[in-house]
N, C-alpha and C positions, 0 to 999 in steps of 0.2 A: 567741302568748300566749293563754292560756285564762283566762277570767274565772269565778271560782267564787263561789257564794253567791247567784246570781241565778235559779237554777232554780225556786225556789218562787214568786218574783215573776213570772217569765216564764210559768209554767204557767197562770196565771190571766188572762193578757192577752186571750186570745180570748173568754173568757166575759164579761169586763168590757166588751169591745167589743160583744158581742151584747146585753148589757143596755142599753148606751147607744143602740144602734140601735133597740131596742124602745121606749125612752122617747121618742126622736125621732119614731118613727112614730106612737106614741100621741098625742103632742102635735100633730103636723101633721094627723092625721086629724080633729082637732077644729076646725081652722081653716077657716072657710068660704071663704077666699080661695085655699086650696091645691087645685089641680086634680089634682096627682099628684106623685110623686117617683120617682127612679130612682138607682141607684148606678152609679158608674163605677169605674175602676181595678180592683184585685184583687178587691174584693167583687163588682163587676158581672160579672166573668168567673169567679167562684167559684174563685179561686186565692189565697186569703188565707194568710198565715202569722201567727205571733203578733205581729208588728210592723206589720201592715198598718193604714193609716189609713182613715178613712171619707171617701170621695169621693161626696158627695151632691149631687144636682141636684133643685131644687124648682121645679115649674111652678105659677105663680100666675095668678090672673085678671088680665086686662089692666087696668092702671090701679088695681090694688088697693092699691098703695103709692106714695108719692111719694118720689123720691130726696132731695128737700129736707128730708124729715122724718127722714132717717137721720143 
């Protein structure tokens, strides 16, 4: 079965993901509790496709958040 009509939507998925990644990085760069971040999955290995999700790991300062506040 071939799905038609999704080509236009799918063609922009990678660009939208890159925009989201840029916004995440900008936001986290401003947070004094963030020591670093790295990507796992297909982004981390540079093997993305249009449907790849964002597997993000964030390294924070020790005791910078309390689990009871979440």
